[in-house]
C-alpha positions in Angstrom: 152.2 122.6 111.7 148.8 121.1 112.1 147.8 122.6 108.7 150.9 121.1 107.1 150.2 117.7 108.7 146.9 117.5 106.9 148.7 116.9 103.6 152.0 115.4 104.6 153.0 113.0 107.4 155.2 114.8 109.9 157.8 113.0 112.0 156.5 112.0 115.4 156.8 114.9 117.8 158.2 117.2 115.2 158.6 120.8 116.3 158.8 123.9 114.0 162.6 123.8 114.3 162.6 120.1 113.2 160.4 120.9 110.2 162.7 123.8 109.2 165.8 121.6 109.5 164.2 119.1 107.1 163.2 121.8 104.6 166.8 123.1 104.6 167.7 119.8 102.9 165.7 120.8 99.9 167.0 124.4 99.7 164.5 126.3 101.8 166.0 128.6 104.3 164.8 128.7 107.9 163.9 132.0 109.6 162.1 131.7 112.9 159.3 130.1 114.9 156.0 131.9 115.2 153.6 131.2 118.1 154.0 128.7 120.9 154.4 131.6 123.4 151.2 130.9 125.3 150.7 128.3 127.9 148.0 127.1 130.3 146.2 126.5 132.5 143.7 128.5 130.3 140.2 127.1 130.5 136.5 127.8 129.7 134.6 129.5 132.5 131.1 130.8 133.0 130.2 134.1 134.7 128.0 133.2 137.7 127.6 136.8 139.1 129.3 140.1 139.3 129.1 143.3 141.3 130.0 146.7 139.8 132.2 148.7 142.1 133.0 152.4 141.2 136.6 153.4 142.1 138.1 156.6 143.3 140.0 157.0 140.0 136.6 157.2 138.1 136.8 153.7 136.8 134.2 151.0 137.5 135.4 147.5 137.9 133.4 144.2 138.1 134.1 141.8 141.0 133.1 138.5 139.3 132.4 135.0 140.5 133.4 132.6 137.7 132.9 128.8 137.5 136.0 127.3 135.9 135.2 123.6 136.3 132.5 121.2 137.6 133.2 121.5 141.3 132.4 124.0 144.0 136.2 124.5 144.5 136.4 125.7 140.8 134.5 129.0 141.6 137.0 131.8 141.5 136.8 135.5 142.3 138.2 137.6 139.5 138.5 141.4 139.0 137.6 142.6 135.5 137.6 146.1 134.0 135.5 145.2 130.9 131.8 145.5 130.9 130.7 143.8 127.7 129.7 140.5 129.3 126.7 139.2 131.2 125.9 136.6 133.8 125.8 133.2 132.1 128.4 134.1 129.4 131.0 131.5 128.8 134.5 133.1 128.7 138.2 132.2 128.6 139.8 132.3 132.0 143.6 132.5 132.3 144.4 130.8 135.6 147.5 131.6 137.8 150.6 129.9 136.3 149.6 130.6 132.7 151.5 132.8 130.3 150.1 135.0 127.6 151.8 136.3 124.4 154.7 138.6 125.1 155.6 136.7 128.2 152.8 138.1 130.4 152.5 135.8 133.4 149.2 135.4 135.3 149.2 135.1 139.0 146.7 135.7 141.8 147.2 139.3 142.9 145.5 141.8 145.1 143.8 144.6 143.2 141.0 147.1 143.9 140.5 145.6 147.3 140.2 141.9 146.1 142.4 139.0 145.4 141.9 138.3 141.7 142.4 134.6 141.1 143.2 134.7 137.4 142.0 136.9 134.5 139.0 136.8 132.1 140.7 137.4 128.7 140.0 139.4 125.6 140.8 138.2 122.0 143.7 140.6 121.9 145.2 139.3 125.2 145.0 135.8 123.8 146.7 136.8 120.6 143.7 135.9 118.5 143.2 139.3 117.0 144.2 143.0 117.3 140.7 144.0 118.2 140.2 144.9 121.9 136.4 145.3 122.2 136.3 143.7 125.6 136.1 140.2 126.9 135.9 137.3 124.4 132.4 135.8 124.7 132.6 132.3 123.3 129.0 132.5 122.0 130.2 135.0 119.5 132.4 132.3 118.0 129.5 129.9 117.9 131.0 127.8 120.8 129.3 126.3 123.8 132.0 124.1 125.4 131.9 122.3 128.8 133.2 124.2 131.7 136.9 123.6 132.4 137.6 122.7 128.7 141.2 123.4 127.7 140.8 126.8 125.9 144.2 126.5 124.2 143.1 123.4 122.2 139.6 124.7 121.8 140.8 127.9 120.1 143.9 126.5 118.4 146.2 128.6 120.6 148.6 125.7 121.1 149.6 126.0 117.5 153.1 127.1 116.2 154.4 127.8 112.8 157.7 127.6 111.0 158.7 130.8 109.1 160.9 130.0 106.1 162.5 132.1 103.4 161.6 131.2 99.8 163.9 132.2 97.0 162.4 133.8 93.9 162.6 130.7 91.8 160.6 128.6 94.2 157.2 130.3 93.9 155.4 127.0 94.3 156.5 127.1 98.0 154.2 130.1 98.7 151.5 127.7 100.0 150.9 125.0 102.5 150.5 122.6 99.5 153.9 123.5 98.1 155.7 123.3 101.5 154.0 119.9 102.2 155.3 118.6 98.9 158.8 119.8 99.6 158.8 118.3 103.1 157.7 115.0 101.5 160.7 115.2 99.1 163.0 116.0 102.1 161.8 113.2 104.3 160.2 110.6 102.1 156.9 110.9 104.0 153.7 110.4 102.1 152.1 113.5 100.5 148.4 114.1 99.8 147.8 116.8 97.2 144.9 118.9 98.5 144.1 119.8 94.9 143.4 116.2 94.2 140.6 116.3 96.8 138.6 118.9 94.9 136.0 117.6 92.4 135.6 120.1 89.5 132.0 121.1 88.8 130.5 122.2 85.4 128.7 125.5 85.3 127.2 128.0 83.0 127.7 131.7 82.6 128.0 134.5 80.0 130.9 135.5 77.9 133.0 138.6 78.5 134.9 140.7 76.0 138.1 142.6 76.7 138.2 146.3 75.8 141.7 147.7 76.3 142.2 150.8 74.1 145.8 151.3 75.3 147.4 147.9 75.7 150.9 147.8 77.2 153.4 146.6 74.5 150.4 145.8 72.4 149.2 143.2 74.9 145.8 143.5 76.6 146.1 143.8 80.4 143.8 140.9 81.0 143.5 137.7 78.9 140.7 136.1 81.0 138.3 137.1 83.7 136.2 134.7 85.7 133.4 135.4 88.3 132.0 132.7 90.6 128.6 133.1 92.2 128.2 131.6 95.7 124.8 131.4 97.5 123.8 130.6 101.0 126.5 132.5 102.9 125.7 134.2 106.2 128.2 137.2 106.0 127.7 137.9 109.8 128.7 134.3 110.8 131.9 134.2 112.9 135.1 132.9 111.5 135.9 129.6 113.3 138.7 130.2 115.8 140.9 127.5 114.3 140.8 129.2 111.0 141.5 132.7 112.5 144.5 131.2 114.4 145.9 129.6 111.2 145.5 132.8 109.2 147.2 134.8 112.0 150.2 132.4 112.2 150.4 132.7 108.4 150.6 136.5 108.7 147.0 137.5 107.9 144.4 139.3 109.9 141.0 137.7 110.3 138.5 140.1 108.7 135.2 138.4 107.9 134.0 134.9 107.1 133.9 135.4 103.3 137.3 137.1 103.1 138.9 134.6 105.6 137.7 131.6 103.6 139.2 132.9 100.3 142.4 133.9 102.0 142.6 130.4 103.7 142.1 128.6 100.3 144.7 130.9 98.7 147.3 130.1 101.4 146.5 126.4 101.3 146.6 126.0 97.5 148.8 128.9 96.4 146.0 130.1 94.1 145.0 133.8 94.4 141.2 134.1 94.5 140.8 137.9 94.5 
């Protein structure tokens, strides 16, 4: 919804169900609501210390002290089974009363001889990705937020999406741009075409010839082919969490910064880039 709202004014307080109800008026069928199944309190914390404790089952757990806010009362003891973090790392802490995707509710509970007052979360547990490589360390996302910051807003986890069914003759609706325009038609709200915000640039290149010795029905398989060179990209840079969240809500897995950017632009404008 926040992506849609960048190009069309949504009704105040509009939910995904409201948006779908408006789109039905212009012939787009509603399907379901995606996301919105995670709730706080989920905050940014910092690991102050931990003790590794071997268990009788062969597993080693970490008994951690985690600062989840500015005060002394915000230090919490949390049991964690992952070992990919260090003292000083800023992490995402799901506090008692929060709910994770799948209806998993967090509560203070006794485990491994301690009362674990919350949970330090991984990307998979937060629904950010399918990867489960241990605890999510915010530094890997290029983030250094204040302790106690609402991690739902920080990571875009408070987002929801409307899933709609597009009929075969409405291909222009397979993009945020197209849906925003249709929503404008349905509600009379102002629409800003994202394509109008792009300033074309002139460039130079070299010509290509098509060599198709066996064209189908006498027509070459490709009538034009364009390559665009881009410099100055750090392929190891993390994808911003807000972008990864939007891609996930749109049904795509975050892969790498270059792939994610091209997928993002494709979904926004409806123009395949690869």
